[in-house]
VOMARKE-514063 format. One line per field, with one value per residue (C-alpha): residue number from 0; residue in one letter; x, y, z. Coordinates in nm, 4 decimals, always signed. Each point is the difference from the previous one (the first is absolute). Layout:
N
seq (NUM|...)
type (a|...)
east (X|...)
north (Y|...)
up (Z|...)
***
This chain:
141
seq (0|1|2|3|4|5|6|7|8|9|10|11|12|13|14|15|16|17|18|19|20|21|22|23|24|25|26|27|28|29|30|31|32|33|34|35|36|37|38|39|40|41|42|43|44|45|46|47|48|49|50|51|52|53|54|55|56|57|58|59|60|61|62|63|64|65|66|67|68|69|70|71|72|73|74|75|76|77|78|79|80|81|82|83|84|85|86|87|88|89|90|91|92|93|94|95|96|97|98|99|100|101|102|103|104|105|106|107|108|109|110|111|112|113|114|115|116|117|118|119|120|121|122|123|124|125|126|127|128|129|130|131|132|133|134|135|136|137|138|139|140)
type (x|x|x|x|x|x|x|x|x|x|x|x|x|x|x|x|x|x|x|x|x|x|x|x|x|x|x|x|x|x|x|x|x|x|x|x|x|x|x|x|x|x|x|x|x|x|x|x|x|x|x|x|x|x|x|x|x|x|x|x|x|x|x|x|x|x|x|x|x|x|x|x|x|x|x|x|x|x|x|x|x|x|x|x|x|x|x|x|x|x|x|x|x|x|x|x|x|x|x|x|x|x|x|x|x|x|x|x|x|x|x|x|x|x|x|x|x|x|x|x|x|x|x|x|x|x|x|x|x|x|x|x|x|x|x|x|x|x|x|x|x)
east (-0.4763|-0.0324|+0.2576|+0.0539|+0.1281|+0.1742|-0.1715|-0.0466|+0.3207|-0.0772|-0.1852|+0.1114|+0.2159|-0.2526|-0.3336|+0.1909|+0.0480|-0.3658|-0.1273|+0.2014|-0.1653|-0.3203|+0.0530|+0.1192|-0.2835|-0.2459|+0.1531|-0.0455|-0.3745|-0.1399|+0.1492|-0.1773|-0.3348|-0.3132|-0.0178|+0.3668|-0.0297|-0.3017|+0.0834|+0.3936|+0.1006|-0.2327|+0.1201|+0.3593|-0.0526|-0.1631|+0.2919|+0.2363|-0.1677|-0.0781|+0.4071|+0.0343|-0.2155|+0.1604|+0.3552|-0.1095|-0.1652|+0.3148|+0.2165|-0.1808|-0.0249|+0.2515|+0.2298|-0.1802|-0.3122|+0.1357|+0.0069|-0.3293|-0.0260|+0.3230|-0.1243|-0.3342|+0.1945|+0.2210|-0.2987|-0.1717|+0.3093|-0.0038|-0.3422|+0.0456|+0.2833|-0.2187|-0.3166|+0.2251|+0.1822|-0.3702|-0.0543|+0.3000|-0.0554|-0.3441|+0.1364|-0.1339|+0.3108|+0.2852|+0.3276|+0.1756|-0.2622|+0.0365|+0.3305|+0.0512|-0.2600|+0.0952|+0.3880|-0.1511|-0.2318|+0.3371|+0.2045|-0.2975|-0.0397|+0.3972|-0.0170|-0.3127|+0.1443|+0.3498|-0.2426|-0.1489|+0.3009|+0.0936|-0.2873|+0.0422|+0.3271|-0.0662|-0.2821|+0.1766|+0.3107|-0.2445|-0.1763|+0.3443|+0.1028|-0.3653|+0.0514|+0.3660|-0.1315|-0.2636|+0.2168|+0.2884|-0.2762|-0.1479|+0.3465|+0.0344|-0.2730)
north (+0.2809|+0.1324|+0.2528|+0.0266|+0.3656|+0.0926|+0.2028|+0.3659|+0.2376|+0.0953|-0.3166|-0.0736|-0.3380|-0.0925|+0.0853|-0.2250|-0.2558|-0.0265|-0.0081|-0.3046|-0.1700|+0.0732|-0.1250|-0.3518|+0.0597|+0.0124|-0.3285|-0.1795|+0.1556|-0.1900|-0.3466|+0.0515|-0.2232|+0.2102|+0.0268|+0.1346|+0.2052|+0.2159|+0.0501|+0.0120|+0.0160|+0.3190|+0.1504|-0.0500|+0.1454|+0.2915|+0.0634|-0.0058|+0.2403|+0.2324|-0.0400|+0.1401|+0.2632|+0.1286|-0.0131|+0.1653|+0.2875|+0.0352|-0.0094|+0.3458|+0.2167|+0.2134|-0.1645|+0.1155|-0.1550|-0.3391|-0.1709|-0.1007|-0.1706|-0.1902|-0.1202|-0.1377|-0.1566|-0.1854|-0.0918|-0.1491|-0.2140|-0.1292|-0.0767|-0.1395|-0.2349|-0.1606|-0.0445|-0.1961|-0.1885|-0.1220|-0.1106|-0.2027|-0.1499|-0.1305|-0.1609|+0.2546|+0.1079|-0.2373|+0.0556|+0.1219|+0.2280|+0.1730|-0.0160|+0.2200|+0.2538|+0.0279|+0.0867|+0.2634|+0.1411|-0.0202|+0.2027|+0.2571|+0.0425|+0.0765|+0.2406|+0.2034|-0.0395|+0.1686|+0.2445|+0.0782|+0.0270|+0.2644|+0.1937|+0.0049|+0.0889|+0.2826|+0.1001|-0.0126|+0.1663|+0.3370|-0.0141|+0.0241|+0.2927|+0.1414|-0.0133|+0.1632|+0.2860|+0.0468|-0.0262|+0.2514|+0.2333|-0.0010|+0.0682|+0.2898|+0.1913)
up (-1.7382|+0.3612|+0.1037|+0.3479|+0.1048|+0.2926|+0.2633|-0.0627|+0.1445|+0.3438|+0.1006|+0.3408|+0.0765|+0.2397|-0.2044|-0.2854|+0.2953|+0.1311|-0.3327|-0.1026|+0.3059|-0.0635|-0.3508|+0.1516|+0.2585|-0.2786|-0.1447|+0.3648|+0.0599|-0.3160|+0.1412|+0.3526|+0.0879|-0.0494|+0.3610|+0.0497|-0.2790|+0.0775|+0.3831|+0.0778|-0.3756|-0.0476|+0.3157|-0.1289|-0.3189|+0.1652|+0.2109|-0.2830|-0.2423|+0.3381|+0.0726|-0.3852|+0.0486|+0.3428|-0.1858|-0.2956|+0.2150|+0.2185|-0.3250|-0.1130|+0.3094|+0.1537|+0.2670|+0.3035|-0.1027|-0.1028|+0.3396|+0.0741|-0.3478|+0.0280|+0.3402|-0.1375|-0.2740|+0.2495|+0.1900|-0.2816|-0.0893|+0.3389|+0.0262|-0.3884|+0.1282|+0.3151|-0.2367|-0.2239|+0.2629|+0.1201|-0.3574|-0.0175|+0.3424|-0.1252|-0.2842|-0.2349|-0.1318|-0.1068|+0.1480|-0.3063|-0.0912|+0.3976|+0.0014|-0.3376|+0.1042|+0.3623|-0.1048|-0.2391|+0.2813|+0.2541|-0.2675|-0.0107|+0.3754|+0.0273|-0.2798|+0.2041|+0.3144|-0.1456|-0.1744|+0.3400|+0.1792|-0.2401|+0.0512|+0.3734|-0.0098|-0.2219|+0.1861|+0.3230|-0.1302|-0.1223|+0.3310|+0.1734|-0.2147|+0.0427|+0.3855|-0.0134|-0.2100|+0.2144|+0.2925|-0.1373|-0.1137|+0.3877|+0.1300|-0.2491|+0.1168)
***
């Protein structure tokens, strides 16, 4: 009997989504023709694993250090969407499989975009406060 355990506490929802998308992609990767499996299929596989790496890295960094990794994850997801679309347009991936994975990638993109926006807002707020303090200190002297 195989038990399916929930993800450990602190597992980011976006990381869980990417993992789920990767597991789905892993199934689809196996059914691609040999030519597609070792070209675009391998590219997509690499992009998804690199996305997981970028998100996992960002998760453990200080807030000020996260932004480049979140942006890298967004870039990897966007590139994955394009390569997936090419597979679909060349009839290498059936419509239903393309749709199922595309929906997940779109959700991941939205989650990453929200995270990116929060980081930018936090950074700009901290930067504005720093400028205000510097200006106030300059007037005080």
